[in-house]
mmCIF file of the N, C-alpha and C atoms, coordinates in Angstrom:
data_MODEL
# 
_entry.id   MODEL 
# 
loop_
_atom_site.group_PDB 
_atom_site.id 
_atom_site.type_symbol 
_atom_site.label_atom_id 
_atom_site.label_alt_id 
_atom_site.label_comp_id 
_atom_site.label_asym_id 
_atom_site.label_entity_id 
_atom_site.label_seq_id 
_atom_site.pdbx_PDB_ins_code 
_atom_site.Cartn_x 
_atom_site.Cartn_y 
_atom_site.Cartn_z 
_atom_site.occupancy 
_atom_site.B_iso_or_equiv 
_atom_site.pdbx_formal_charge 
_atom_site.auth_seq_id 
_atom_site.auth_comp_id 
_atom_site.auth_asym_id 
_atom_site.auth_atom_id 
_atom_site.pdbx_PDB_model_num 
ATOM 1   N N  . MET A 1 1  ? 0.741   -1.207 0.092   1.00 0.00 ? 1  MET A N  1 
ATOM 2   C CA . MET A 1 1  ? -0.037  -0.212 0.175   1.00 0.00 ? 1  MET A CA 1 
ATOM 3   C C  . MET A 1 1  ? 0.538   1.410  -0.264  1.00 0.00 ? 1  MET A C  1 
ATOM 4   N N  . ARG A 1 2  ? 0.347   2.319  -1.017  1.00 0.00 ? 2  ARG A N  1 
ATOM 5   C CA . ARG A 1 2  ? 1.363   3.260  -0.964  1.00 0.00 ? 2  ARG A CA 1 
ATOM 6   C C  . ARG A 1 2  ? 0.102   4.427  -0.129  1.00 0.00 ? 2  ARG A C  1 
ATOM 7   N N  . ALA A 1 3  ? 1.085   5.454  1.114   1.00 0.00 ? 3  ALA A N  1 
ATOM 8   C CA . ALA A 1 3  ? 0.552   6.363  1.391   1.00 0.00 ? 3  ALA A CA 1 
ATOM 9   C C  . ALA A 1 3  ? 0.060   7.406  1.244   1.00 0.00 ? 3  ALA A C  1 
ATOM 10  N N  . GLY A 1 4  ? -0.775  8.156  0.432   1.00 0.00 ? 4  GLY A N  1 
ATOM 11  C CA . GLY A 1 4  ? -0.741  9.743  0.298   1.00 0.00 ? 4  GLY A CA 1 
ATOM 12  C C  . GLY A 1 4  ? 0.417   9.897  -1.262  1.00 0.00 ? 4  GLY A C  1 
ATOM 13  N N  . VAL A 1 5  ? -0.425  9.143  -2.479  1.00 0.00 ? 5  VAL A N  1 
ATOM 14  C CA . VAL A 1 5  ? -0.354  9.086  -3.583  1.00 0.00 ? 5  VAL A CA 1 
ATOM 15  C C  . VAL A 1 5  ? -0.202  10.449 -4.514  1.00 0.00 ? 5  VAL A C  1 
ATOM 16  N N  . ARG A 1 6  ? 1.293   11.291 -4.269  1.00 0.00 ? 6  ARG A N  1 
ATOM 17  C CA . ARG A 1 6  ? 1.314   12.498 -4.700  1.00 0.00 ? 6  ARG A CA 1 
ATOM 18  C C  . ARG A 1 6  ? 1.116   13.588 -3.575  1.00 0.00 ? 6  ARG A C  1 
ATOM 19  N N  . GLY A 1 7  ? 1.413   13.048 -2.848  1.00 0.00 ? 7  GLY A N  1 
ATOM 20  C CA . GLY A 1 7  ? 1.318   13.987 -1.167  1.00 0.00 ? 7  GLY A CA 1 
ATOM 21  C C  . GLY A 1 7  ? -0.268  14.449 -0.766  1.00 0.00 ? 7  GLY A C  1 
ATOM 22  N N  . GLY A 1 8  ? -1.085  15.294 -1.674  1.00 0.00 ? 8  GLY A N  1 
ATOM 23  C CA . GLY A 1 8  ? -2.672  15.413 -1.469  1.00 0.00 ? 8  GLY A CA 1 
ATOM 24  C C  . GLY A 1 8  ? -3.415  14.682 -1.059  1.00 0.00 ? 8  GLY A C  1 
ATOM 25  N N  . TRP A 1 9  ? -3.053  13.684 -2.063  1.00 0.00 ? 9  TRP A N  1 
ATOM 26  C CA . TRP A 1 9  ? -3.992  13.016 -2.510  1.00 0.00 ? 9  TRP A CA 1 
ATOM 27  C C  . TRP A 1 9  ? -4.957  11.559 -1.569  1.00 0.00 ? 9  TRP A C  1 
ATOM 28  N N  . GLY A 1 10 ? -5.853  11.068 -1.337  1.00 0.00 ? 10 GLY A N  1 
ATOM 29  C CA . GLY A 1 10 ? -6.631  10.595 -0.898  1.00 0.00 ? 10 GLY A CA 1 
ATOM 30  C C  . GLY A 1 10 ? -5.731  9.400  -0.625  1.00 0.00 ? 10 GLY A C  1 
ATOM 31  N N  . GLY A 1 11 ? -5.096  8.721  -1.539  1.00 0.00 ? 11 GLY A N  1 
ATOM 32  C CA . GLY A 1 11 ? -4.344  7.118  -1.540  1.00 0.00 ? 11 GLY A CA 1 
ATOM 33  C C  . GLY A 1 11 ? -4.973  6.632  -2.797  1.00 0.00 ? 11 GLY A C  1 
ATOM 34  N N  . GLU A 1 12 ? -4.587  4.879  -2.357  1.00 0.00 ? 12 GLU A N  1 
ATOM 35  C CA . GLU A 1 12 ? -5.723  4.266  -3.460  1.00 0.00 ? 12 GLU A CA 1 
ATOM 36  C C  . GLU A 1 12 ? -6.541  4.376  -4.344  1.00 0.00 ? 12 GLU A C  1 
ATOM 37  N N  . GLY A 1 13 ? -7.060  4.659  -3.357  1.00 0.00 ? 13 GLY A N  1 
ATOM 38  C CA . GLY A 1 13 ? -8.983  4.892  -3.481  1.00 0.00 ? 13 GLY A CA 1 
ATOM 39  C C  . GLY A 1 13 ? -9.148  5.933  -4.363  1.00 0.00 ? 13 GLY A C  1 
ATOM 40  N N  . GLU A 1 14 ? -8.641  6.882  -4.189  1.00 0.00 ? 14 GLU A N  1 
ATOM 41  C CA . GLU A 1 14 ? -8.486  8.154  -5.484  1.00 0.00 ? 14 GLU A CA 1 
ATOM 42  C C  . GLU A 1 14 ? -8.152  7.563  -6.694  1.00 0.00 ? 14 GLU A C  1 
ATOM 43  N N  . VAL A 1 15 ? -6.733  7.016  -6.834  1.00 0.00 ? 15 VAL A N  1 
ATOM 44  C CA . VAL A 1 15 ? -6.343  6.850  -7.582  1.00 0.00 ? 15 VAL A CA 1 
ATOM 45  C C  . VAL A 1 15 ? -7.095  5.862  -8.267  1.00 0.00 ? 15 VAL A C  1 
ATOM 46  N N  . ARG A 1 16 ? -7.848  4.789  -8.131  1.00 0.00 ? 16 ARG A N  1 
ATOM 47  C CA . ARG A 1 16 ? -8.361  4.108  -8.755  1.00 0.00 ? 16 ARG A CA 1 
ATOM 48  C C  . ARG A 1 16 ? -9.923  4.688  -9.742  1.00 0.00 ? 16 ARG A C  1 
ATOM 49  N N  . VAL A 1 17 ? -10.116 5.371  -8.550  1.00 0.00 ? 17 VAL A N  1 
ATOM 50  C CA . VAL A 1 17 ? -11.432 6.468  -9.085  1.00 0.00 ? 17 VAL A CA 1 
ATOM 51  C C  . VAL A 1 17 ? -11.202 7.197  -10.661 1.00 0.00 ? 17 VAL A C  1 
ATOM 52  N N  . VAL A 1 18 ? -9.614  7.549  -10.381 1.00 0.00 ? 18 VAL A N  1 
ATOM 53  C CA . VAL A 1 18 ? -9.329  8.838  -11.956 1.00 0.00 ? 18 VAL A CA 1 
ATOM 54  C C  . VAL A 1 18 ? -9.226  7.721  -12.511 1.00 0.00 ? 18 VAL A C  1 
ATOM 55  N N  . VAL A 1 19 ? -7.940  6.322  -12.525 1.00 0.00 ? 19 VAL A N  1 
ATOM 56  C CA . VAL A 1 19 ? -8.036  5.371  -13.424 1.00 0.00 ? 19 VAL A CA 1 
ATOM 57  C C  . VAL A 1 19 ? -9.363  5.215  -14.334 1.00 0.00 ? 19 VAL A C  1 
ATOM 58  N N  . GLY A 1 20 ? -10.525 4.501  -13.433 1.00 0.00 ? 20 GLY A N  1 
ATOM 59  C CA . GLY A 1 20 ? -11.999 4.457  -13.794 1.00 0.00 ? 20 GLY A CA 1 
ATOM 60  C C  . GLY A 1 20 ? -12.324 5.469  -15.007 1.00 0.00 ? 20 GLY A C  1 
ATOM 61  N N  . MET A 1 21 ? -12.230 6.686  -14.154 1.00 0.00 ? 21 MET A N  1 
ATOM 62  C CA . MET A 1 21 ? -12.992 7.622  -15.413 1.00 0.00 ? 21 MET A CA 1 
ATOM 63  C C  . MET A 1 21 ? -11.732 7.821  -16.645 1.00 0.00 ? 21 MET A C  1 
ATOM 64  N N  . ALA A 1 22 ? -10.469 7.456  -16.650 1.00 0.00 ? 22 ALA A N  1 
ATOM 65  C CA . ALA A 1 22 ? -9.629  7.833  -18.021 1.00 0.00 ? 22 ALA A CA 1 
ATOM 66  C C  . ALA A 1 22 ? -10.211 6.310  -18.607 1.00 0.00 ? 22 ALA A C  1 
ATOM 67  N N  . VAL A 1 23 ? -10.519 5.676  -18.456 1.00 0.00 ? 23 VAL A N  1 
ATOM 68  C CA . VAL A 1 23 ? -10.662 4.190  -18.449 1.00 0.00 ? 23 VAL A CA 1 
ATOM 69  C C  . VAL A 1 23 ? -12.258 4.261  -19.085 1.00 0.00 ? 23 VAL A C  1 
ATOM 70  N N  . ARG A 1 24 ? -13.207 5.292  -18.598 1.00 0.00 ? 24 ARG A N  1 
ATOM 71  C CA . ARG A 1 24 ? -14.673 5.204  -19.192 1.00 0.00 ? 24 ARG A CA 1 
ATOM 72  C C  . ARG A 1 24 ? -14.182 6.063  -20.341 1.00 0.00 ? 24 ARG A C  1 
ATOM 73  N N  . VAL A 1 25 ? -13.592 7.372  -19.981 1.00 0.00 ? 25 VAL A N  1 
ATOM 74  C CA . VAL A 1 25 ? -13.629 8.101  -21.301 1.00 0.00 ? 25 VAL A CA 1 
ATOM 75  C C  . VAL A 1 25 ? -12.838 7.525  -22.661 1.00 0.00 ? 25 VAL A C  1 
ATOM 76  N N  . VAL A 1 26 ? -12.012 6.923  -22.724 1.00 0.00 ? 26 VAL A N  1 
ATOM 77  C CA . VAL A 1 26 ? -11.299 5.920  -23.960 1.00 0.00 ? 26 VAL A CA 1 
ATOM 78  C C  . VAL A 1 26 ? -11.690 5.189  -24.452 1.00 0.00 ? 26 VAL A C  1 
ATOM 79  N N  . VAL A 1 27 ? -12.875 4.560  -23.304 1.00 0.00 ? 27 VAL A N  1 
ATOM 80  C CA . VAL A 1 27 ? -13.857 3.541  -24.075 1.00 0.00 ? 27 VAL A CA 1 
ATOM 81  C C  . VAL A 1 27 ? -14.992 4.419  -24.739 1.00 0.00 ? 27 VAL A C  1 
ATOM 82  N N  . ARG A 1 28 ? -15.691 5.524  -24.455 1.00 0.00 ? 28 ARG A N  1 
ATOM 83  C CA . ARG A 1 28 ? -16.230 6.222  -24.991 1.00 0.00 ? 28 ARG A CA 1 
ATOM 84  C C  . ARG A 1 28 ? -15.863 6.825  -26.328 1.00 0.00 ? 28 ARG A C  1 
ATOM 85  N N  . VAL A 1 29 ? -14.565 7.188  -26.517 1.00 0.00 ? 29 VAL A N  1 
ATOM 86  C CA . VAL A 1 29 ? -13.679 7.364  -27.942 1.00 0.00 ? 29 VAL A CA 1 
ATOM 87  C C  . VAL A 1 29 ? -13.825 6.669  -28.687 1.00 0.00 ? 29 VAL A C  1 
ATOM 88  N N  . ASP A 1 30 ? -13.278 5.649  -28.114 1.00 0.00 ? 30 ASP A N  1 
ATOM 89  C CA . ASP A 1 30 ? -12.991 4.225  -29.262 1.00 0.00 ? 30 ASP A CA 1 
ATOM 90  C C  . ASP A 1 30 ? -14.722 3.719  -29.944 1.00 0.00 ? 30 ASP A C  1 
ATOM 91  N N  . VAL A 1 31 ? -15.892 3.707  -29.084 1.00 0.00 ? 31 VAL A N  1 
ATOM 92  C CA . VAL A 1 31 ? -16.591 3.292  -29.311 1.00 0.00 ? 31 VAL A CA 1 
ATOM 93  C C  . VAL A 1 31 ? -17.608 4.284  -30.678 1.00 0.00 ? 31 VAL A C  1 
ATOM 94  N N  . VAL A 1 32 ? -17.395 5.576  -30.369 1.00 0.00 ? 32 VAL A N  1 
ATOM 95  C CA . VAL A 1 32 ? -17.631 6.510  -31.343 1.00 0.00 ? 32 VAL A CA 1 
ATOM 96  C C  . VAL A 1 32 ? -16.806 6.469  -32.800 1.00 0.00 ? 32 VAL A C  1 
ATOM 97  N N  . VAL A 1 33 ? -15.522 6.491  -32.294 1.00 0.00 ? 33 VAL A N  1 
ATOM 98  C CA . VAL A 1 33 ? -14.949 5.948  -33.672 1.00 0.00 ? 33 VAL A CA 1 
ATOM 99  C C  . VAL A 1 33 ? -15.335 4.919  -34.315 1.00 0.00 ? 33 VAL A C  1 
ATOM 100 N N  . ARG A 1 34 ? -15.442 3.678  -33.461 1.00 0.00 ? 34 ARG A N  1 
ATOM 101 C CA . ARG A 1 34 ? -15.872 2.559  -34.764 1.00 0.00 ? 34 ARG A CA 1 
ATOM 102 C C  . ARG A 1 34 ? -17.340 3.169  -35.117 1.00 0.00 ? 34 ARG A C  1 
ATOM 103 N N  . VAL A 1 35 ? -18.234 3.307  -34.612 1.00 0.00 ? 35 VAL A N  1 
ATOM 104 C CA . VAL A 1 35 ? -19.360 3.586  -35.291 1.00 0.00 ? 35 VAL A CA 1 
ATOM 105 C C  . VAL A 1 35 ? -19.329 4.716  -36.363 1.00 0.00 ? 35 VAL A C  1 
ATOM 106 N N  . ASP A 1 36 ? -18.308 5.699  -36.271 1.00 0.00 ? 36 ASP A N  1 
ATOM 107 C CA . ASP A 1 36 ? -18.243 6.729  -37.350 1.00 0.00 ? 36 ASP A CA 1 
ATOM 108 C C  . ASP A 1 36 ? -17.490 5.997  -38.843 1.00 0.00 ? 36 ASP A C  1 
ATOM 109 N N  . VAL A 1 37 ? -16.919 4.762  -37.945 1.00 0.00 ? 37 VAL A N  1 
ATOM 110 C CA . VAL A 1 37 ? -15.758 3.990  -39.698 1.00 0.00 ? 37 VAL A CA 1 
ATOM 111 C C  . VAL A 1 37 ? -16.974 3.245  -39.975 1.00 0.00 ? 37 VAL A C  1 
ATOM 112 N N  . VAL A 1 38 ? -17.377 2.918  -39.220 1.00 0.00 ? 38 VAL A N  1 
ATOM 113 C CA . VAL A 1 38 ? -19.166 1.703  -39.839 1.00 0.00 ? 38 VAL A CA 1 
ATOM 114 C C  . VAL A 1 38 ? -20.256 3.098  -40.467 1.00 0.00 ? 38 VAL A C  1 
ATOM 115 N N  . VAL A 1 39 ? -20.599 4.016  -40.096 1.00 0.00 ? 39 VAL A N  1 
ATOM 116 C CA . VAL A 1 39 ? -21.239 4.815  -41.269 1.00 0.00 ? 39 VAL A CA 1 
ATOM 117 C C  . VAL A 1 39 ? -20.857 5.233  -42.486 1.00 0.00 ? 39 VAL A C  1 
ATOM 118 N N  . ARG A 1 40 ? -19.012 5.426  -42.183 1.00 0.00 ? 40 ARG A N  1 
ATOM 119 C CA . ARG A 1 40 ? -18.497 5.952  -43.576 1.00 0.00 ? 40 ARG A CA 1 
ATOM 120 C C  . ARG A 1 40 ? -18.010 4.682  -44.267 1.00 0.00 ? 40 ARG A C  1 
ATOM 121 N N  . VAL A 1 41 ? -18.209 3.636  -43.989 1.00 0.00 ? 41 VAL A N  1 
ATOM 122 C CA . VAL A 1 41 ? -18.183 2.572  -45.031 1.00 0.00 ? 41 VAL A CA 1 
ATOM 123 C C  . VAL A 1 41 ? -19.606 2.267  -45.097 1.00 0.00 ? 41 VAL A C  1 
ATOM 124 N N  . GLY A 1 42 ? -20.635 2.276  -44.598 1.00 0.00 ? 42 GLY A N  1 
ATOM 125 C CA . GLY A 1 42 ? -21.721 2.137  -44.877 1.00 0.00 ? 42 GLY A CA 1 
ATOM 126 C C  . GLY A 1 42 ? -22.067 2.976  -46.017 1.00 0.00 ? 42 GLY A C  1 
ATOM 127 N N  . THR A 1 43 ? -21.523 4.582  -45.900 1.00 0.00 ? 43 THR A N  1 
ATOM 128 C CA . THR A 1 43 ? -21.979 5.378  -47.181 1.00 0.00 ? 43 THR A CA 1 
ATOM 129 C C  . THR A 1 43 ? -21.919 4.637  -48.549 1.00 0.00 ? 43 THR A C  1 
ATOM 130 N N  . VAL A 1 44 ? -20.087 4.871  -48.277 1.00 0.00 ? 44 VAL A N  1 
ATOM 131 C CA . VAL A 1 44 ? -19.304 4.388  -49.461 1.00 0.00 ? 44 VAL A CA 1 
ATOM 132 C C  . VAL A 1 44 ? -19.926 3.174  -49.900 1.00 0.00 ? 44 VAL A C  1 
ATOM 133 N N  . VAL A 1 45 ? -20.419 2.329  -49.358 1.00 0.00 ? 45 VAL A N  1 
ATOM 134 C CA . VAL A 1 45 ? -20.579 0.817  -50.101 1.00 0.00 ? 45 VAL A CA 1 
ATOM 135 C C  . VAL A 1 45 ? -22.149 1.382  -50.713 1.00 0.00 ? 45 VAL A C  1 
ATOM 136 N N  . GLN A 1 46 ? -22.954 2.059  -50.194 1.00 0.00 ? 46 GLN A N  1 
ATOM 137 C CA . GLN A 1 46 ? -24.633 2.718  -50.788 1.00 0.00 ? 46 GLN A CA 1 
ATOM 138 C C  . GLN A 1 46 ? -24.352 3.309  -51.987 1.00 0.00 ? 46 GLN A C  1 
ATOM 139 N N  . VAL A 1 47 ? -23.056 4.576  -52.494 1.00 0.00 ? 47 VAL A N  1 
ATOM 140 C CA . VAL A 1 47 ? -23.199 4.952  -53.298 1.00 0.00 ? 47 VAL A CA 1 
ATOM 141 C C  . VAL A 1 47 ? -21.774 4.094  -54.719 1.00 0.00 ? 47 VAL A C  1 
ATOM 142 N N  . VAL A 1 48 ? -21.296 3.661  -54.302 1.00 0.00 ? 48 VAL A N  1 
ATOM 143 C CA . VAL A 1 48 ? -21.013 2.511  -54.888 1.00 0.00 ? 48 VAL A CA 1 
ATOM 144 C C  . VAL A 1 48 ? -21.808 1.129  -55.788 1.00 0.00 ? 48 VAL A C  1 
ATOM 145 N N  . GLU A 1 49 ? -22.687 1.137  -54.534 1.00 0.00 ? 49 GLU A N  1 
ATOM 146 C CA . GLU A 1 49 ? -23.621 0.373  -55.243 1.00 0.00 ? 49 GLU A CA 1 
ATOM 147 C C  . GLU A 1 49 ? -24.867 0.644  -56.181 1.00 0.00 ? 49 GLU A C  1 
ATOM 148 N N  . GLY A 1 50 ? -24.817 2.484  -55.301 1.00 0.00 ? 50 GLY A N  1 
ATOM 149 C CA . GLY A 1 50 ? -25.709 3.154  -56.650 1.00 0.00 ? 50 GLY A CA 1 
ATOM 150 C C  . GLY A 1 50 ? -25.075 3.661  -57.823 1.00 0.00 ? 50 GLY A C  1 
ATOM 151 N N  . ALA A 1 51 ? -23.813 3.899  -58.089 1.00 0.00 ? 51 ALA A N  1 
ATOM 152 C CA . ALA A 1 51 ? -22.842 4.075  -58.990 1.00 0.00 ? 51 ALA A CA 1 
ATOM 153 C C  . ALA A 1 51 ? -23.610 3.079  -60.147 1.00 0.00 ? 51 ALA A C  1 
# 
């Protein structure tokens, strides 16, 4: 156990909360990027089929 990570922090619990928040943000960005790619690919396919 590390007591007081970076001085004024509340220890391990706060570190986990911060890491959890960062992971959630990364996951959300990843989902948005995947959806965007799927939409773009779908649009290209429609254009190609319609041409």
